Every structure is written in structure tokens, then in C-alpha cells.
C-alpha positions, 0 to 999 in steps of 0.5 A: 453555586457554593462560594469558595473560601476567600483566602483560597480564592486569592491564594493567601494564608489566613494570617496574610497582611493587607499588602499580601492580599492586595498583591495577590488580588492585583495578580489575579485580577490582571490575569482574569479580567474579561477584556483580557479573556474575551468570550471566556465565561469562566474567566469572567466568573473567576474575576467576580469571585476574586473581586468579591474576596478582595472586597471582604479581606481588604476591609478589617471589619468585614474580614473579622466578621468573615473569620468568625462566621464565614460567608454568613458574616458578610453576605449582603456586604460584598459584591453588587453595587449600583451606579458607575462610581459604585464603591467597593463592589466587585467591579467598582472603580474606586477599588479596581481601577483607582487602587489596584490597577494601573491599566485601562480595561474594558467590560465584558464577561460571560453570560449565564441564566440568572434564574437557574437554581443555585446551591447555597454557600457553605458556611464555617463556624469556629468552635473553641473547646477545652482539651478534656472535651476534645479527648473524651468527645462531647455535644455542644450547642452552637448558634449560627447566623445564616441566610435561609430560604424565605418560608413565606414565598418559598424562596421565590421572592414574589408575594404568593399569588403575584407574577413576575416579568422579564426585567425591562432593564437587562432584558433577562440577562441579570447584568448591565454594561456601563461605559464611559469613554474607554472604561466599561464595567459589567454589573448586576442589574440595579432593577432586578439585582441580577435575577433577570426578572422584575417582581411586581409585588415583592414578598412582604417578609424577604422584600423580594430577596428570596432569603431571610437572615436567621440564627439557628441553634444546632447541636453538634456532636464532637467525636473523641480525639479531635484536634485543632484544625479538624472539621465537622460537616453538617450537611444542609445546614449552610445558607439556603439555595437560590431559585430553589437550589439546595442548601450549602453545608456548615463546617464546624472548625475545631480549635483547642484552648490552651491547657494549664497543665498539658500540651498536645502534640498529635496523639501525645501529651506533654507536661512539665513536673517540678521536683526538688533537688533533694528528690532529684538527688536521692530519688523518690515517688511523685504523683503526676496528673493524667486525663484519667487521674493521678498516677505514681511516677518513680524518680531514680536517684541522680535524675537531671533536669530535662529528663523525660519520663514516658507514660504509655497509653496516657495520651490521646486516642486519635479521632481517625483510629489507632492506639492512644498516644503517650504522656511525656513528663519532663522533669524540672528541678526547682531551686528552693526559694525563701531560705532562712539562715539556718537552711542557707548554712546547711547548704554552705556546709553541704557545698564544703562537704563536696570538697575536692570531689565536686568534679565527680558530683557535677560532671556536666558543670565541669565538662562544660567549663573544661570545654570553655577553657579549651576553646579559649586556649585554642584561640591563642596564637 
């Protein structure tokens, strides 16, 4: 059975802190614990799923590996565990009882055939690409670590030619119940590791696990128009199945890198265009960048800072179809710097030339200060 996303299992956002993760786990674990749902196999399975998710997300190193590589980054580190005091596995007392619960629960849980074919877990790969590649489309090679079916034993776990027998510890159930006083916990059988069968001669390559860790290089076609958050599914490229089950899928999640010039907003692009106050006052023409090259932008006289100019069709054509968006150019008037004395004097002369007509030349400035003056006059008793 495919593993769900751990954040989805706990019902928390990806940016959730440790406190929120623990709170969500406490709530779900108390609700789903087998002793509160006797005979409910579904609750038992969900309890184990919740415990496994909490084990990974509450550990900084495991969480970082999971955020980067998905389940492939943490498989073999979550769940399982041997003895009664077993550490951070799903059901381990050091976590479940000592840290989160304040209640006394017993064991329990449902039963299922441990040897039934199970689909491999889906994996996620976070792919960072630049804006140009996202808009035009590209093909990239990625290297993905994953668990794959062992080729030597065909995923069986036993050395070819050897036989299996029912596990004498769990009698084929794949789980054992351990009890001490009021406490009882059901865990994977330490002898067969949950398989229900004992392998007399483990496979020399996978050591009886049926799967081996490998890294596979895949070529991923990125369609034009993808944006941050879009996912590309590669069927059958996830983890190998168990007991002959099918492989899971690989989801490549796209994230756009920050661009030096453009900012993307859906199908539209935005950019800031600095202009001199002379061009803003008198008007002129500027060459502005687009993803297709430079185009001429006409600046009318008396242009104010913050004014938006729309270049239609110069944005992004969405990956799901539809017309291309626009490029919105925001004018930012740049104050001249590093002036020499002659230039400063010219500016002073220009200011004096405005004389008493300055109000007509700077309507926004005068309107603002008139409003400030009225505000304070209205405050007077």
C-alpha cells in the first residue's frame, strides 16, 4: 500500500513547527489508539501511520531528509523496532507514552496478511529550475535514491533455491504483543520483521529484505509554462513493491528560482524599470527586457513613479492551456546621485525657476501637505 505524505497524515502544513506537529500527533494518537477502538483494523493501521509520520517529522535530521527526498530519504529509519523499551519506532514507549500521552493504553490492533503483495511507496523529488526553463520547457536529468526490488531474489528475500517456513515467533501474523503490567504494545515481529515467514537462507544481496537501496538517473521532461507547486508524475518510478506488488510513482515537484529581473504572478510577469526624472518629465523611449528579447517602451511626458505599463502577450503561456499573460512594467524614477557642483547649481536654478507656480508643477506633493494642514486644523478645539 502506498504511503501517504507525512504532513497530510498529521494534518499540518509543511512549515509547521515541532509544537504544532506534537499537538496534531497527540490528538490523532489518542483518537486512533487500538485500545480505544477494539477490533477496528482501520484504526490500528491509521495509528501506526500517524506514529510513523510523527517519528520522522519530530526529528530534525529525518525531517530534512524527508523534505528533500520524500519517503526514500527516511525508509529504514521510521517504524519497526525490537524490544519493549524500543526507542522511536511506531509504538515505542519512549515517544508514545513518555512524551505525548499521559494516559494508560493497552495493546491491540487489527490483523492482515503480512505476505500479501503491497504497492511500493510514492516518492517526491523537489526540482529547482530557472524561470526561462519553466516558460520554454526543458528536459533535465535527476538522480533519485529509492528502494527497488532485489534483482537477485526477485524481491522474495530468500536466496534462490532456498525455502521459507512460517515464523515460529508470531505464527505467521507478522506481529507480536508485548505486555508489562497495564501496558501492552503490538509491534512488528523481531524474528521475521513483520513478514510472517522465516527465511532459512536470506538473499546474499538484499539480506532478506527483498529490496535494495539504489540511485537511478531519470530524464524528466518539463512542459512549457510550469510554475512553483506543479507536479510531474513518473509512473512506476517510486519505490519497488513488497511481495511482488507494483512499484509506486515518483512525483517531481517544481520550484522556480528567484529571477534577477522578473517576478512571476501566475501567467503574468512583473518587472521594475528605472528611469531618470528627465525622461519622466519630458517623455522618451526605453528598451525594456522581455523573455523574447528587448522591446521599445514609450514613456509619455509627466510620467509619475509607480505607473504601470502593460506589454500584452509578453508573459507566460500556462501549462494547462490558454493565452499567454502580460508583462507589467512598473516605472521607478531614479534620483540622480554623485552630482558635481555645477549640476547641483543647475538643479537649484531649476527649482527657483518654478517660483510661485510650484503648486501646479507638483500637484501630488501640494495635495498631500494641504491634507496634512487640514488634518491638524480639524484637531484644534
